[in-house]
C-alpha positions as CSV (number, residue, x, y, z in Angstrom):
1,M,6.4,15.7,-24.1
2,K,5.6,12.3,-25.7
3,I,4.8,9.7,-22.9
4,A,3.9,6.0,-23.1
5,I,1.8,4.7,-20.3
6,L,1.9,0.9,-19.9
7,A,-0.5,-1.3,-18.0
8,A,-0.3,-5.1,-17.6
9,M,-4.0,-6.0,-17.8
10,D,-7.1,-5.1,-19.7
11,K,-8.9,-4.1,-16.5
12,E,-6.1,-1.6,-15.9
13,M,-6.3,-0.4,-19.5
14,A,-10.0,0.2,-19.2
15,L,-9.5,2.5,-16.2
16,L,-6.8,4.5,-18.0
17,E,-8.7,4.9,-21.2
18,S,-11.0,7.5,-19.8
19,M,-8.0,9.8,-19.2
20,L,-7.2,10.2,-22.9
21,E,-8.5,13.1,-25.0
22,S,-9.0,12.6,-28.7
23,A,-8.1,8.9,-28.5
24,H,-7.6,6.8,-31.5
25,A,-6.5,3.2,-31.9
26,T,-3.1,2.2,-33.3
27,E,-0.7,-0.8,-33.1
28,A,2.9,-1.3,-32.3
29,E,4.1,-4.7,-33.8
30,G,1.0,-6.4,-32.5
31,V,0.6,-4.4,-29.3
32,K,-2.7,-2.6,-29.3
33,C,-2.3,1.1,-28.4
34,L,-4.5,4.1,-27.9
35,E,-3.0,7.5,-28.8
36,G,-4.3,10.8,-27.6
37,R,-3.5,13.6,-25.2
38,I,-3.5,14.2,-21.5
39,G,-3.2,18.0,-21.0
40,S,-0.2,19.2,-23.0
41,H,1.4,15.8,-23.5
42,E,1.1,13.4,-26.4
43,V,0.3,10.0,-24.8
44,V,0.4,6.4,-26.0
45,L,-1.5,4.0,-23.8
46,A,-0.7,0.3,-24.3
47,R,-1.2,-3.1,-22.6
48,C,2.2,-4.8,-22.2
49,G,1.0,-8.0,-20.6
50,I,1.6,-9.8,-17.4
51,G,5.1,-11.1,-16.5
52,K,8.7,-10.1,-17.2
53,V,9.0,-11.3,-20.8
54,N,5.6,-9.9,-21.9
55,A,6.4,-6.6,-20.2
56,A,9.8,-6.3,-21.8
57,L,8.5,-7.2,-25.3
58,G,5.6,-4.8,-25.0
59,T,7.7,-2.0,-23.8
60,L,10.3,-2.5,-26.5
61,R,7.7,-2.5,-29.2
62,V,6.0,0.6,-28.0
63,I,9.3,2.4,-27.6
64,R,10.5,1.5,-31.1
65,A,7.1,2.3,-32.7
66,H,6.3,5.6,-30.9
67,R,9.7,6.9,-29.5
68,P,8.4,8.3,-26.2
69,E,10.6,10.4,-24.0
70,L,9.2,8.8,-20.9
71,V,7.6,5.5,-20.1
72,I,5.3,5.3,-17.1
73,N,4.1,1.9,-15.8
74,S,0.8,2.1,-13.9
75,G,-1.0,-0.7,-12.1
76,V,-1.1,-2.7,-8.9
77,A,1.4,-4.4,-6.6
78,G,1.4,-6.6,-3.6
79,G,2.6,-5.2,-0.3
80,A,5.8,-6.6,1.1
81,G,5.7,-5.0,4.6
82,G,4.0,-2.1,6.1
83,L,1.9,-0.8,3.2
84,G,-1.9,-1.1,3.5
85,I,-4.3,-2.0,0.7
86,G,-5.0,1.2,-1.4
87,T,-1.6,2.8,-0.6
88,L,-0.3,4.8,-3.5
89,L,3.3,3.8,-4.3
90,V,5.8,5.6,-6.5
91,A,8.9,3.4,-7.1
92,G,12.1,5.1,-5.8
93,K,13.9,2.2,-7.4
94,V,13.2,-1.3,-8.8
95,A,15.0,-4.6,-8.9
96,Y,14.5,-8.3,-9.6
97,H,13.9,-10.7,-6.7
98,D,14.2,-13.9,-8.8
99,V,17.4,-13.4,-10.7
100,W,20.9,-14.8,-9.9
101,C,23.4,-15.3,-12.7
102,G,25.8,-17.5,-10.7
103,P,28.9,-17.3,-8.6
104,G,30.7,-13.9,-8.7
105,T,27.5,-12.0,-9.5
106,T,25.0,-10.0,-7.4
107,E,21.8,-11.8,-6.5
108,G,19.0,-9.8,-8.0
109,A,21.0,-8.2,-10.8
110,A,20.4,-9.0,-14.4
111,D,23.5,-9.7,-16.5
112,G,25.2,-6.5,-17.5
113,Y,23.0,-4.3,-15.3
114,P,23.2,-2.9,-11.8
115,L,21.1,-4.3,-9.0
116,Y,18.8,-1.3,-8.9
117,F,17.1,0.6,-11.8
118,E,16.6,4.3,-11.0
119,P,13.4,6.0,-12.2
120,S,13.3,9.4,-13.8
121,A,14.6,12.0,-11.5
122,R,12.2,14.7,-12.8
123,V,9.2,12.4,-12.2
124,L,10.4,11.6,-8.7
125,E,10.8,15.3,-8.0
126,V,7.3,16.0,-9.1
127,A,5.9,13.0,-7.2
128,H,7.6,14.0,-3.9
129,R,6.5,17.5,-4.2
130,E,2.9,16.9,-5.3
131,L,2.0,13.5,-3.9
132,G,4.3,13.0,-0.9
133,G,3.9,14.1,2.7
134,A,0.3,14.9,3.6
135,A,-0.9,13.8,0.2
136,G,-0.1,10.2,1.3
137,A,2.1,8.6,-1.4
138,D,4.8,6.2,-0.3
139,F,8.2,5.8,-2.1
140,G,10.4,2.7,-2.0
141,L,11.8,-0.3,-3.7
142,I,9.5,-2.5,-5.9
143,A,10.8,-6.1,-6.4
144,T,9.8,-7.9,-9.6
145,G,9.6,-11.6,-10.3
146,D,7.6,-14.0,-12.5
147,R,5.3,-15.3,-9.8
148,F,2.1,-14.0,-8.0
149,I,3.2,-13.9,-4.4
150,S,0.6,-15.2,-1.9
151,R,2.5,-16.7,1.1
152,R,4.4,-15.0,3.9
153,E,7.4,-17.4,3.4
154,E,7.7,-16.1,-0.2
155,V,7.8,-12.5,1.1
156,E,10.4,-13.4,3.7
157,E,12.7,-15.0,1.0
158,I,12.3,-12.0,-1.2
159,R,13.2,-9.7,1.6
160,R,16.3,-11.8,2.3
161,V,17.5,-10.8,-1.2
162,L,16.1,-7.3,-1.1
163,P,15.4,-6.2,2.5
164,E,14.3,-2.8,1.4
165,A,11.5,-4.1,-0.7
166,V,8.1,-2.5,0.1
167,A,6.1,-4.0,-2.7
168,L,6.1,-6.9,-5.3
169,D,5.0,-7.1,-8.9
170,M,5.7,-9.0,-12.1
171,E,6.7,-6.2,-14.6
172,S,8.4,-3.2,-13.2
173,A,12.1,-4.3,-13.3
174,A,11.6,-5.7,-16.8
175,I,10.1,-2.4,-18.0
176,A,12.9,-0.6,-16.3
177,Q,15.6,-2.8,-17.9
178,T,14.1,-2.3,-21.4
179,C,14.0,1.4,-20.9
180,A,17.6,1.4,-19.8
181,S,18.6,-0.5,-22.9
182,E,16.8,2.0,-25.1
183,G,17.9,5.1,-23.3
184,V,14.4,6.1,-22.2
185,E,13.4,7.4,-18.8
186,F,10.9,5.4,-16.8
187,A,8.7,5.8,-13.8
188,I,6.5,3.3,-11.9
189,V,3.2,4.3,-10.2
190,R,1.3,1.6,-8.5
191,V,-1.3,1.0,-5.8
192,V,-1.2,-1.8,-3.2
193,S,-3.9,-4.3,-4.0
194,D,-3.2,-7.1,-1.5
195,T,-0.9,-8.1,1.4
196,P,0.7,-11.5,0.8
197,G,0.8,-13.7,3.9
198,E,-1.9,-11.6,5.7
199,G,-5.3,-13.3,5.5
200,E,-6.7,-14.3,2.1
201,N,-4.6,-12.2,-0.1
202,I,-5.9,-13.8,-3.3
203,E,-9.4,-12.7,-2.2
204,Q,-8.1,-9.3,-1.3
205,Y,-6.7,-9.0,-4.8
206,K,-10.0,-10.0,-6.4
207,D,-12.1,-7.7,-4.3
208,F,-9.7,-4.8,-4.9
209,W,-10.8,-4.6,-8.5
210,T,-14.4,-4.1,-7.6
211,R,-13.3,-0.8,-6.0
212,A,-11.3,0.4,-9.0
213,P,-8.0,2.0,-8.0
214,Q,-8.8,5.6,-8.9
215,T,-6.0,6.8,-6.6
216,T,-3.4,5.6,-9.1
217,F,-4.9,7.4,-12.0
218,S,-5.5,10.6,-10.1
219,A,-1.8,10.5,-9.3
220,L,-0.9,10.0,-12.9
221,R,-2.9,13.2,-13.8
222,T,-1.1,15.1,-11.1
223,I,2.3,13.9,-12.3
224,L,1.6,14.7,-16.0
225,G,0.1,18.0,-15.1
226,N,3.3,19.1,-13.4
227,L,5.9,17.8,-15.9
């Protein structure tokens, strides 16, 4: 299977690069990529950038240049209730927390799309089987918006719109929407880096990177090895 793995930041890319065998650099309309293999899969690794527009553009360029069958977004997310730092999270669905198209529309839903974007059923099946239960992964709704969330009040407002949200990020729903528009399956695998509204979450986020979230990348290996 041909798979694209997208990360938002260079520090995430650096952690993922070591997974690739026979890696070589390529480009997709200005997006720097690395192509190689992970097990039996052809893999394209790319940095899509932070935020919804960057994520959507990066995803679209990678899809059109490399035609993957599956896009996996890997990275970090802030906890929105109950998940501790370091928790592995596989998105059961994703949605926007900062979208409203006006009267008569559903808050959180992009124009022309449902409220929730549903990840690849086959990836979720593998993740539940191999990473769930005693293995410790959590599954739930990731809410996406163009803002780094740092205050409890912000989390409470997001949960007013999306009460099921367990984590927050700035890319997942945009990647999901782009994949939906291009007819490509997607999956989101993230690790909780901070807990907005609990202590100094900006410092939690900074400190998190000194401990390199290997849990996420081990989970990716497990998923790819069982697809």
